[in-house]
C-alpha positions as CSV (number, residue, x, y, z in Angstrom):
1,M,-13.8,-4.4,11.9
2,K,-13.5,-1.0,11.8
3,P,-10.0,0.3,12.6
4,F,-9.8,2.2,16.2
5,I,-8.2,5.6,16.0
6,L,-7.6,7.8,19.4
7,I,-8.2,11.4,19.3
8,V,-6.5,13.4,22.8
9,D,-7.9,17.1,23.3
10,D,-9.1,18.3,26.5
11,D,-11.6,20.4,24.5
12,E,-15.2,18.0,24.3
13,D,-16.4,20.1,21.5
14,I,-13.6,19.4,19.5
15,R,-13.7,16.0,20.6
16,S,-17.2,16.0,19.6
17,Q,-16.9,17.3,16.1
18,L,-13.8,15.1,14.8
19,R,-15.5,12.1,16.6
20,W,-18.5,12.5,14.5
21,S,-16.4,13.7,11.2
22,L,-14.4,10.6,11.5
23,S,-16.9,7.9,13.4
24,H,-18.3,6.6,9.7
25,D,-14.5,5.5,9.0
26,F,-13.6,4.3,12.4
27,D,-13.7,3.0,15.9
28,V,-13.5,6.1,18.0
29,I,-11.5,6.6,21.2
30,E,-11.5,9.7,23.5
31,A,-9.1,11.1,25.7
32,E,-8.6,14.2,27.5
33,D,-5.3,14.0,28.9
34,R,-2.2,12.3,28.8
35,P,-2.3,9.4,31.6
36,S,-5.8,8.3,30.3
37,A,-4.7,8.4,27.3
38,L,-1.8,6.4,27.4
39,A,-4.3,3.8,29.4
40,A,-6.7,4.1,26.5
41,F,-4.3,3.5,24.0
42,K,-2.6,0.1,25.9
43,E,-5.8,-0.9,25.8
44,K,-7.2,-0.7,22.2
45,K,-3.8,0.0,20.5
46,P,-4.9,2.3,17.8
47,E,-2.9,2.5,14.9
48,V,-4.0,6.1,14.2
49,A,-3.8,8.7,16.9
50,L,-4.7,12.5,17.2
51,V,-3.1,14.3,19.9
52,D,-3.4,18.0,21.3
53,L,-0.1,19.6,22.4
54,G,-1.8,21.4,25.1
55,L,-3.0,18.9,27.9
56,P,-3.9,19.3,31.1
57,P,-2.3,20.0,34.0
58,H,-0.7,22.4,31.3
59,P,-2.9,23.3,28.3
60,G,-0.9,25.8,27.9
61,N,2.4,24.8,27.2
62,P,3.3,22.0,24.6
63,Q,5.4,20.1,26.9
64,E,2.7,18.2,28.0
65,G,1.8,16.9,24.5
66,F,5.3,15.9,23.4
67,A,5.5,13.7,26.4
68,L,2.5,11.7,25.5
69,I,4.1,11.5,22.0
70,S,7.2,9.7,23.0
71,E,5.1,7.5,25.1
72,L,2.7,6.4,22.7
73,L,5.9,5.8,20.2
74,T,7.4,3.8,23.1
75,E,4.4,1.5,23.4
76,D,4.3,0.9,19.7
77,G,6.6,2.2,17.0
78,A,4.6,1.9,14.1
79,V,1.9,3.9,15.6
80,R,0.9,7.1,13.0
81,I,0.5,10.1,15.4
82,V,-1.0,13.5,13.8
83,V,-0.6,16.5,16.0
84,I,-3.7,18.8,15.9
85,S,-3.4,21.9,17.7
86,G,-3.7,25.6,18.9
87,Q,-0.2,25.7,19.5
88,G,1.0,26.5,16.1
89,E,4.0,27.6,16.1
90,K,6.6,26.4,13.2
91,E,9.0,25.2,15.7
92,N,6.4,23.1,17.6
93,A,5.4,21.7,14.4
94,L,9.2,21.1,13.4
95,R,9.8,19.5,16.9
96,A,6.2,17.3,16.5
97,I,7.6,15.4,13.4
98,G,11.4,15.4,14.4
99,E,10.1,13.7,17.8
100,G,7.8,10.8,15.6
101,A,4.6,12.9,14.5
102,Y,3.3,11.7,10.9
103,D,1.9,15.1,10.3
104,F,0.6,18.2,12.2
105,F,-2.3,20.4,11.3
106,C,-3.4,23.9,13.3
107,K,-6.3,24.7,15.0
108,P,-9.3,24.8,13.2
109,V,-9.0,21.9,11.1
110,N,-9.7,21.4,7.6
111,I,-11.8,18.0,7.7
112,D,-11.2,16.9,4.3
113,E,-7.5,17.6,4.4
114,L,-7.4,15.7,7.9
115,K,-9.6,12.8,6.5
116,V,-7.1,12.9,3.6
117,V,-4.1,12.5,6.2
118,V,-5.2,9.9,8.5
119,G,-6.4,7.3,5.8
120,R,-2.6,7.9,4.1
121,A,-1.1,7.3,7.6
122,L,-3.7,4.2,8.4
123,H,-2.3,2.7,4.8
124,V,1.0,3.3,5.6
125,G,1.4,1.8,9.0
126,R,-0.3,-1.4,7.9
127,I,2.3,-1.6,5.3
128,E,4.7,-1.2,7.4
129,R,3.4,-3.4,10.1
130,E,2.8,-6.3,7.1
131,Y,6.2,-5.7,6.1
132,D,7.8,-6.2,9.4
133,A,5.4,-9.3,10.5
134,M,6.5,-11.0,7.2
135,R,10.5,-10.2,7.6
136,Q,10.7,-11.6,10.9
137,Q,8.1,-14.4,10.1
138,F,10.1,-15.2,6.3
139,N,13.5,-14.3,7.4
140,A,15.1,-17.5,7.0
141,E,13.3,-18.2,3.5
142,G,12.4,-15.1,2.4
143,F,14.2,-12.1,1.3
144,E,12.7,-8.5,3.2
145,G,9.9,-9.9,4.2
146,M,8.9,-11.2,0.7
147,L,8.1,-14.5,0.5
148,G,8.9,-16.8,-3.1
149,K,11.2,-19.3,-4.1
150,S,9.5,-19.1,-7.8
151,T,11.8,-18.2,-10.4
152,P,10.1,-14.7,-11.5
153,M,10.1,-14.0,-7.8
154,Q,14.1,-15.1,-7.1
155,Q,14.5,-12.6,-10.6
156,V,12.8,-9.9,-8.5
157,F,14.4,-10.5,-5.3
158,T,17.8,-10.0,-7.2
159,S,16.3,-6.9,-9.2
160,V,15.6,-5.2,-5.6
161,R,19.3,-5.9,-4.5
162,K,20.5,-3.8,-7.5
163,L,17.9,-0.8,-7.6
164,A,17.8,-0.5,-3.5
165,A,21.5,0.8,-4.5
166,S,21.1,3.3,-7.1
167,E,19.0,6.4,-6.7
168,A,16.9,6.1,-10.3
169,P,13.6,6.2,-10.7
170,I,11.4,3.2,-10.3
171,L,8.4,2.0,-12.0
172,I,6.6,-1.0,-10.7
173,L,4.2,-2.6,-13.0
174,G,2.0,-5.4,-11.7
175,E,-1.7,-6.6,-11.7
176,S,-3.5,-5.1,-8.4
177,G,-2.8,-7.3,-5.1
178,T,0.7,-8.7,-6.3
179,G,2.8,-6.6,-3.7
180,K,3.7,-3.4,-4.9
181,E,4.0,-1.8,-1.8
182,V,6.0,-4.1,-0.3
183,V,8.2,-3.7,-3.0
184,A,8.8,-0.3,-2.9
185,L,9.3,-0.3,0.7
186,T,11.9,-2.7,0.3
187,V,13.9,-1.2,-2.1
188,H,13.8,1.9,0.4
189,R,14.8,-0.1,3.4
190,R,17.6,-1.3,1.4
191,S,18.8,2.2,0.1
192,R,21.0,4.8,1.3
193,R,17.9,6.5,2.5
194,A,16.1,3.7,4.9
195,D,16.9,6.7,7.8
196,G,14.5,9.0,6.2
197,P,10.8,8.7,5.7
198,F,9.0,6.4,3.3
199,V,5.6,8.1,2.3
200,A,3.2,6.9,0.2
201,I,0.0,8.6,-1.5
202,N,-2.3,6.4,-3.6
203,C,-2.9,8.8,-6.6
204,G,-6.3,7.3,-7.6
205,A,-7.8,7.5,-3.8
206,I,-7.4,11.5,-3.1
207,P,-9.9,13.4,-4.6
208,E,-8.7,15.9,-7.8
209,T,-9.3,19.0,-5.5
210,L,-7.0,17.7,-3.0
211,I,-4.0,16.2,-4.9
212,E,-2.0,19.1,-5.8
213,S,-1.9,20.4,-2.3
214,E,-1.5,16.9,-1.0
215,L,1.6,16.4,-3.2
216,F,3.2,20.2,-3.4
217,G,1.9,21.5,-0.5
218,H,0.4,25.0,-0.1
219,E,1.4,28.7,1.4
220,K,-0.6,30.2,4.1
221,G,-3.7,31.9,2.6
222,A,-3.7,30.3,-0.8
223,F,-6.8,29.2,-1.2
224,T,-10.2,28.7,1.0
225,G,-9.3,27.3,4.1
226,A,-5.4,27.3,4.0
227,H,-5.0,28.3,7.5
228,V,-1.3,27.8,7.9
229,Q,1.8,26.7,5.7
230,R,1.5,23.0,4.7
231,P,4.7,21.3,3.1
232,G,3.6,18.6,0.5
233,R,4.2,14.8,0.5
234,I,7.4,15.1,-2.0
235,E,8.8,17.9,0.3
236,T,8.4,15.8,3.4
237,A,9.9,12.9,1.7
238,S,12.9,14.5,1.1
239,G,15.7,12.3,2.3
240,G,13.7,9.4,1.8
241,T,11.4,8.1,-0.4
242,L,8.0,8.9,-2.1
243,F,6.0,5.9,-3.4
244,L,3.1,6.8,-5.9
245,D,0.8,4.4,-6.5
246,E,-1.8,4.2,-9.6
247,I,0.3,7.1,-11.3
248,G,-2.1,6.1,-14.3
249,E,-4.7,8.0,-12.4
250,L,-3.0,11.5,-12.2
251,P,-4.4,14.1,-13.6
252,L,-2.6,16.0,-16.5
253,L,-2.3,19.2,-15.2
254,L,-0.2,17.8,-12.3
255,Q,1.7,15.4,-14.5
256,V,3.5,18.3,-15.6
257,K,4.7,19.4,-12.2
258,L,5.7,16.4,-11.2
259,L,7.6,16.1,-14.7
260,R,9.4,19.4,-13.8
261,F,10.3,18.1,-10.2
262,L,11.4,15.3,-11.6
263,Q,13.7,17.1,-13.9
264,D,14.5,19.6,-11.6
265,Q,14.5,18.6,-7.7
266,Q,12.4,22.1,-7.2
267,I,8.6,22.1,-6.4
268,E,6.8,25.6,-5.8
269,R,4.0,25.0,-3.3
270,I,0.1,26.2,-4.1
271,G,0.6,30.3,-4.0
272,G,4.3,30.3,-3.2
273,R,7.0,31.5,-5.8
274,K,9.5,30.4,-4.2
275,P,11.6,27.6,-5.7
276,I,12.2,24.3,-2.8
277,Q,15.3,22.3,-3.4
278,V,14.2,18.9,-2.6
279,D,16.1,15.7,-2.4
280,T,13.6,12.9,-2.9
281,R,13.6,9.4,-4.8
282,V,10.5,8.9,-6.7
283,I,9.0,5.2,-7.1
284,A,5.6,4.8,-8.9
285,A,3.0,1.6,-9.6
286,T,0.6,1.1,-11.7
287,N,-1.6,-2.1,-12.7
288,V,-3.0,-0.1,-16.2
289,D,-1.4,-0.2,-19.0
290,L,0.9,3.1,-19.7
291,Q,1.1,2.5,-23.6
292,K,-2.5,2.6,-24.2
293,A,-2.9,5.4,-21.4
294,M,-0.3,7.5,-23.5
295,Q,-1.7,6.6,-26.8
296,G,-5.3,8.0,-25.5
297,G,-3.8,11.0,-24.4
298,R,-4.3,9.9,-20.7
299,F,-0.6,10.1,-19.7
300,R,2.0,12.1,-21.1
301,E,4.9,10.3,-23.0
302,D,7.8,12.8,-21.3
303,L,6.5,11.8,-17.8
304,F,6.7,7.9,-18.9
305,Y,10.2,8.1,-19.6
306,R,11.1,10.1,-16.8
307,L,9.6,8.0,-14.0
308,A,10.5,4.9,-16.3
309,V,14.0,5.0,-15.8
310,V,13.7,1.6,-14.1
311,V,10.9,-0.5,-14.9
312,L,10.3,-3.5,-12.4
313,N,7.5,-6.5,-13.8
314,L,5.8,-8.2,-10.6
315,P,4.7,-11.9,-12.0
316,P,0.7,-12.1,-11.1
317,L,0.5,-15.5,-8.6
318,R,-0.6,-17.8,-11.3
319,E,3.0,-17.1,-12.8
320,R,4.6,-18.7,-9.4
321,E,2.6,-21.6,-9.0
322,D,5.6,-22.9,-6.9
323,D,4.7,-20.2,-4.1
324,V,1.2,-20.9,-4.1
325,V,1.1,-23.3,-1.1
326,L,4.6,-21.5,0.6
327,L,2.2,-18.2,0.8
328,A,-0.9,-20.2,1.9
329,E,1.2,-22.4,5.0
330,A,2.7,-18.6,5.3
331,F,-0.4,-16.7,6.4
332,L,-2.1,-19.7,8.1
333,K,0.4,-19.8,10.5
334,R,0.4,-16.1,11.1
335,F,-3.5,-15.5,11.3
336,A,-3.8,-18.6,13.4
337,A,-1.5,-17.4,16.3
338,A,-3.4,-14.3,16.0
339,E,-6.8,-16.1,16.6
340,G,-5.7,-18.9,18.6
341,K,-5.7,-21.8,16.5
342,R,-2.1,-22.4,15.9
343,K,-2.8,-26.2,15.3
344,L,-4.8,-25.2,11.6
345,K,-3.3,-27.4,9.3
346,L,-4.2,-27.3,5.4
347,T,-6.1,-30.5,4.1
348,K,-4.5,-32.3,1.0
349,E,-7.5,-31.0,-0.7
350,A,-7.0,-27.9,-0.2
351,F,-3.4,-28.1,-1.6
352,T,-4.9,-29.3,-4.5
353,A,-7.6,-26.2,-4.8
354,L,-5.0,-23.7,-3.8
355,Q,-2.5,-24.9,-6.9
356,K,-5.3,-25.4,-9.3
357,Y,-7.1,-22.1,-8.6
358,S,-6.0,-19.2,-11.1
359,W,-5.9,-16.5,-8.6
360,P,-7.4,-13.5,-10.5
361,G,-6.7,-11.4,-7.3
362,N,-3.0,-12.3,-6.8
363,V,-1.6,-12.6,-3.5
364,R,-4.1,-9.9,-1.6
365,E,-7.0,-12.6,-2.4
366,L,-4.8,-15.6,-1.3
367,E,-4.6,-13.6,2.0
368,N,-8.2,-12.8,2.5
369,R,-9.3,-16.4,1.7
370,V,-6.8,-17.8,3.9
371,K,-7.5,-15.2,6.6
372,R,-11.5,-16.1,6.8
373,A,-10.8,-19.4,6.5
374,V,-9.0,-19.1,9.5
375,V,-11.9,-17.1,11.5
376,M,-14.7,-19.1,10.0
377,C,-13.1,-23.0,10.4
378,D,-14.8,-25.0,13.5
379,E,-12.0,-27.9,12.7
380,A,-8.3,-28.7,13.5
381,R,-7.8,-28.4,9.7
382,V,-8.9,-26.0,6.7
383,T,-10.4,-27.5,4.1
384,A,-11.6,-25.8,0.4
385,E,-14.4,-25.4,1.5
386,D,-13.2,-23.1,4.0
387,L,-11.3,-21.2,1.5
388,G,-13.9,-20.8,-0.8
389,L,-12.8,-23.3,-3.3
390,S,-13.8,-26.5,-4.6
391,A,-11.6,-29.6,-5.1
392,T,-10.8,-28.7,-8.6
393,G,-9.7,-25.4,-7.8
394,D,-13.1,-23.3,-9.0
395,V,-14.5,-20.4,-6.8
396,A,-17.5,-22.4,-5.4
397,S,-20.1,-19.4,-6.6
398,L,-18.9,-19.4,-9.9
399,N,-21.4,-19.8,-12.7
400,L,-20.9,-22.1,-15.6
401,R,-19.7,-19.7,-18.3
402,A,-17.1,-18.4,-15.7
403,A,-15.8,-21.8,-14.6
404,R,-15.2,-22.8,-18.1
405,D,-13.5,-19.3,-19.1
406,Q,-11.3,-19.7,-16.1
407,L,-10.0,-23.1,-16.7
408,E,-9.4,-22.5,-20.5
409,R,-7.5,-19.0,-19.3
410,E,-5.3,-21.8,-17.1
411,M,-4.8,-24.0,-19.6
412,L,-3.6,-21.5,-22.4
413,M,-1.2,-20.0,-19.4
414,K,0.6,-23.3,-18.9
415,A,0.5,-24.4,-22.4
416,L,2.3,-21.2,-23.3
417,R,4.8,-21.9,-20.2
418,R,4.9,-24.9,-21.0
419,H,6.1,-23.7,-24.6
420,G,8.5,-20.8,-24.0
421,G,5.5,-18.4,-25.1
422,K,5.4,-20.3,-28.7
423,I,2.0,-19.9,-29.9
424,S,2.4,-22.9,-32.9
425,P,2.7,-25.3,-30.3
426,A,1.3,-24.6,-27.1
427,A,-1.9,-24.9,-29.7
428,A,-1.0,-28.0,-31.5
429,E,-0.7,-29.9,-27.4
430,L,-3.9,-28.4,-26.9
431,G,-5.5,-29.9,-30.1
432,I,-6.5,-26.1,-31.7
433,S,-5.7,-23.6,-34.6
434,R,-3.2,-21.3,-34.1
435,P,-6.1,-18.6,-35.5
436,T,-8.3,-20.0,-32.6
437,F,-5.8,-20.1,-29.9
438,Y,-5.0,-15.9,-30.9
439,E,-8.7,-16.2,-30.5
440,M,-9.1,-17.4,-27.4
441,M,-6.1,-15.3,-25.8
442,E,-7.9,-12.0,-27.0
443,K,-11.2,-13.3,-25.1
444,L,-9.5,-14.5,-22.3
445,G,-7.1,-11.2,-21.4
446,I,-3.7,-13.2,-21.9
447,E,-1.1,-11.0,-23.3
448,K,0.3,-11.4,-26.8
449,E,3.6,-11.3,-25.5
450,A,4.8,-14.6,-27.0
451,K,7.3,-15.0,-29.9
452,E,7.5,-17.3,-32.4
């Protein structure tokens, strides 16, 4: 299903333009005044609302729009409100942000910029919703919305507690789906900046032509389409935390500007000549090897050391054997409640399959498989087949070669863990030579971190 987005504007032409531009990615709901907007919001519960300040019965006055912002946030504090208005005075923009709006656009709107902002608003809103839901559900046995009793995750929790008390930049390393956004948000919410904004940007998801403006902002008239002055994400995160996901995708030119900000805590908007002092903590994350990126000239070494004052490694799910079933049952409980299937249970075969599967997509894959199983199963029990797994933990659709590689990788990883990362005894246990073990590690993409 597409996410719902609410457009509130008394001008039908503007609503039509926005609907046409956004309907490919969203189910668009329209309203022309405050009462109809509030009714539509309560019925559909959209995650993002685009709100005009000048609404009937007093379209020349922004008060009706401000009243709607207050009512929407009272109804759902997690909704992201983007103000789009002809009421372009600076004080209205500042007041809208101060009263809880996520961002502010003046008419006419640059549609490409609007799409980026709406996408980011949706992403951040979902991170916070998931964080709050998991924190409430796992409060007794988890840590700030993160669940895990395995040794690697307990070490992560200990690190997060320490990092939250610090102001140092953090670089979070981990495979896709390991929960880097949730960890960054947890650090923010436990820090002295918890009352400030948490602003997240995926550096690989924003077109290169827009990302500089997104990060550093622009002055009015700086380029075609720059109708008003706009602060960038670094600036709007002042007093809070800026989370730069997929930092390895940042273009080299912007790496220089980001490095300068980290050194001086100052930025200049595009087209601006006056330095702006900003108090923003930066947390970056990536699932790529930045060492290789530096060797290949794709990532600056000086920026790496500025960002990596503290490095936090998140373990993949295959290294958290004690957590797989714990997470699966938690996801099952949450999704079953949402679907009205509260009595759903995992079968014994499902438990076995969950524990034997290697989880290349990590926690995100586990969550998606459980969610799909809840939706699709007709019985009171969730089977391995409902999860898309066989009783041996293999993915049902794998061909013979892929299944063999998966099994070999899992056996090598378990042998390494049992022998503390030492190659020789692990190879002896599996009945293969040390050179063969190394060849298999390279073929299967296992990092050579073991020490003899």
